[in-house]
C-alpha positions in Angstrom: 3.4 23.9 13.3 5.8 26.4 11.7 5.5 26.8 8.0 9.0 26.4 6.8 10.6 25.0 3.6 11.5 21.7 5.4 8.0 21.4 6.8 6.5 21.6 3.3 8.9 18.8 2.2 8.2 16.6 5.2 4.5 16.9 4.7 4.6 16.2 1.0 6.8 13.0 1.4 5.0 11.9 4.6 1.5 12.3 3.1 2.5 10.3 0.0 3.6 7.4 2.2 0.6 7.7 4.6 -2.0 7.8 1.9 -0.6 4.9 -0.2 -0.2 2.9 2.9 -3.9 3.2 3.6 -4.8 2.4 0.1 -2.8 -0.8 0.1 -4.2 -1.7 3.5 -7.6 -1.7 1.9 -6.6 -5.0 0.2 -6.7 -6.8 3.6 -8.9 -9.8 3.1 -9.4 -9.1 -0.6 -6.0 -9.9 -2.3 -6.1 -12.5 -5.0 -3.9 -15.0 -3.1 -2.8 -15.2 0.6 0.9 -14.6 -0.3 0.0 -11.4 -2.0 -2.1 -10.2 0.9 0.9 -10.6 3.2 3.2 -8.8 0.6 0.8 -5.8 0.2 0.4 -5.6 4.0 4.2 -5.5 4.5 4.6 -2.8 1.8 1.8 -0.8 3.5 3.6 -1.1 6.9 6.9 0.0 5.3 5.2 3.1 4.0 3.4 3.8 7.3 6.8 3.7 9.1 8.1 6.2 6.6 5.1 8.4 7.2 5.4 8.3 10.9 9.1 9.5 10.8 8.4 12.2 8.3 5.2 13.6 10.0 6.8 13.5 13.5 9.5 15.8 12.2 7.0 18.6 11.9 4.4 17.9 14.5 2.3 15.3 16.3 1.9 12.4 13.8 -1.5 11.4 15.0 -2.9 14.9 14.8 -1.4 15.4 11.3 -2.8 12.1 10.1 -6.3 12.1 11.7 -7.2 15.8 12.3 -6.2 17.7 9.2 -8.8 18.5 6.7 -8.6 17.4 3.1 -7.1 20.6 1.7 -4.3 20.4 4.2 -2.9 17.2 2.8 0.0 17.5 0.3 0.2 14.1 -1.2 0.4 13.3 -4.9 -2.9 12.6 -6.6 -1.4 9.4 -7.9 -1.3 7.7 -4.5 -4.9 8.6 -3.5 -6.3 6.9 -6.6 -8.7 4.0 -5.7 -7.3 0.5 -5.8 -9.5 -0.5 -8.7 -8.7 -4.0 -9.9 -5.4 -5.6 -9.0 -3.8 -4.3 -12.2 -4.5 -0.7 -11.2 -2.9 -1.3 -7.8 0.2 -2.7 -9.4 0.5 0.1 -11.9 0.1 2.7 -9.2 2.8 0.9 -7.1 5.1 0.6 -10.1 4.9 4.3 -10.9 5.3 5.5 -7.4 7.9 3.0 -6.1 10.1 3.8 -9.1 9.8 7.5 -8.3 10.4 7.0 -4.6 13.4 4.8 -5.0 15.1 7.4 -7.3 14.1 10.2 -4.9 15.4 8.4 -1.8 18.6 7.5 -3.6 19.3 11.2 -4.3 18.4 12.2 -0.7 20.7 9.5 0.7 23.6 11.0 -1.1 22.8 14.5 0.1 23.1 16.5 3.3 19.4 17.2 4.0 17.6 16.3 7.2 15.9 13.4 5.2 19.2 11.6 4.4 19.0 9.2 7.4 15.4 8.2 6.6 16.2 7.9 3.0 19.1 5.6 3.6 16.9 3.1 5.4 13.8 3.6 3.3 15.5 3.1 0.0 16.1 -0.5 0.9 12.4 -1.1 1.5 11.4 0.8 -1.6 13.7 -1.4 -3.7 11.6 -4.4 -2.7 8.4 -2.4 -3.4 9.7 -1.6 -6.9 10.8 -5.2 -7.6 7.4 -6.5 -6.4 5.5 -4.2 -8.7 7.8 -5.0 -11.7 7.4 -8.7 -11.3 3.6 -8.4 -11.2 3.7 -6.1 -14.2 5.7 -8.6 -16.2 3.4 -11.5 -15.1 0.2 -9.6 -15.9 1.4 -7.9 -19.1 2.9 -11.0 -20.6 0.3 -13.3 -19.3 -3.2 -14.1 -20.6 -5.1 -11.9 -23.1 -7.3 -10.7 -20.2 -4.4 -9.9 -17.8 -2.5 -8.1 -20.7 -5.6 -6.0 -21.5 -6.2 -5.1 -17.9 -2.6 -4.2 -17.1 -2.4 -2.0 -20.2 -5.6 -0.3 -19.3 -4.4 0.4 -15.8 -1.0 1.9 -17.0 -2.9 4.1 -19.4 -5.4 5.3 -16.8 -2.9 6.3 -14.2 -0.3 7.8 -16.5 -1.9 11.3 -16.4 -1.1 11.5 -12.6 2.6 10.9 -13.0 3.7 14.4 -14.1 3.1 15.8 -10.6 5.8 13.6 -9.2 8.4 15.8 -10.8 7.2 19.2 -9.7 9.9 20.7 -7.4 9.2 20.4 -3.7 10.5 23.2 -1.4 13.2 21.8 0.8 14.1 18.8 -1.5 17.2 19.6 -3.5 17.4 17.1 -6.4 17.7 17.2 -10.1 14.0 16.9 -11.0 14.5 16.8 -14.7 17.2 14.2 -14.5 15.0 12.1 -12.1 12.1 12.3 -14.5 14.3 11.1 -17.4 15.6 8.2 -15.2 12.0 7.3 -14.2 10.8 7.3 -17.8 13.7 5.0 -18.8 13.1 2.6 -15.9 9.3 2.4 -16.3 9.5 2.2 -20.1 11.9 -0.7 -19.8 9.5 -2.6 -17.6 6.5 -2.0 -19.8 8.4 -3.1 -22.9 9.5 -6.3 -21.3 5.9 -6.8 -20.2 4.8 -6.5 -23.9 2.9 -3.3 -22.9 2.8 0.0 -24.7 4.3 3.0 -22.9 1.4 5.6 -22.6 1.8 8.7 -24.7 4.1 11.3 -23.1 3.9 15.1 -22.6 4.0 15.9 -26.3 0.4 14.8 -26.6 -0.7 16.6 -23.4 -1.3 13.4 -21.6 1.4 14.1 -19.1 -0.6 16.4 -16.8 0.5 17.6 -13.4 -2.2 17.4 -10.7 -2.6 19.7 -7.8 -2.3 17.4 -4.8 0.8 19.2 -3.7 -1.3 22.4 -3.4 -4.1 20.6 -1.4 -6.4 19.9 -4.3 -7.5 16.3 -4.5 -9.7 14.0 -6.5 -13.2 13.1 -5.4 -12.2 9.6 -4.1 -9.7 11.1 -1.6 -12.4 12.7 0.6 -14.2 9.4 1.0 -10.9 7.6 1.8 -9.9 10.3 4.4 -13.3 10.1 6.1 -12.8 6.4 6.6 -9.2 6.7 7.7 -10.0 9.4 10.3 -13.4 8.1 11.5 -12.3 6.3 14.6 -9.9 9.0 15.9 -12.5 11.7 15.4 -15.3 9.7 16.9 -13.3 9.2 20.2 -11.2 12.3 20.7 -8.4 11.9 23.2 -8.9 8.2 23.6 -5.9 6.1 24.4 -5.3 2.3 24.1 
């Protein structure tokens, strides 16, 4: 695999989609209602499709997914966070899908090698974002317990959002403008859900993680071992 600017971009975007797809897939059999199990599975499949296209641009998709070591992954720390309770899963999806929709919208309008993927994926991500927004509104403006849990989830995951707006080599977008648009969109949803917007960068709460540099949180190693176990246990096997 040749280390080029576009390779770095494909890995970053592909790993984001791959890792969140796996996290959402962990809800199989555990979602609060059957309809939601189907919805989360469909979102996971959308993300997996994106990951396959992106990773195949720079190498063998199976090798990149199942044979790389932890430090070789370039996904955001946000997407690797454990599912937690249902509110945490929704907050994570709200933050990421809002970011991803803005990013793909910019890429669709550009001339990069990702424009074709972005044009298709942005329609999928619009559904992901709407799904997350509707659940945020339902939980935030619901019972006292759902309100408390949704607020706690938004607060806990906020510190991972700064990394989304660190420039990626090979992705030519207005990162500052995208960050402002993301803040406006997420803040509007949280306000309508009667939730407080977590404190911003002025307080130091907006901290950029190091997932893009291959540094991951403790839970990621356990997730990766589970995801790669079958492939590593039977090298070269075919179905």
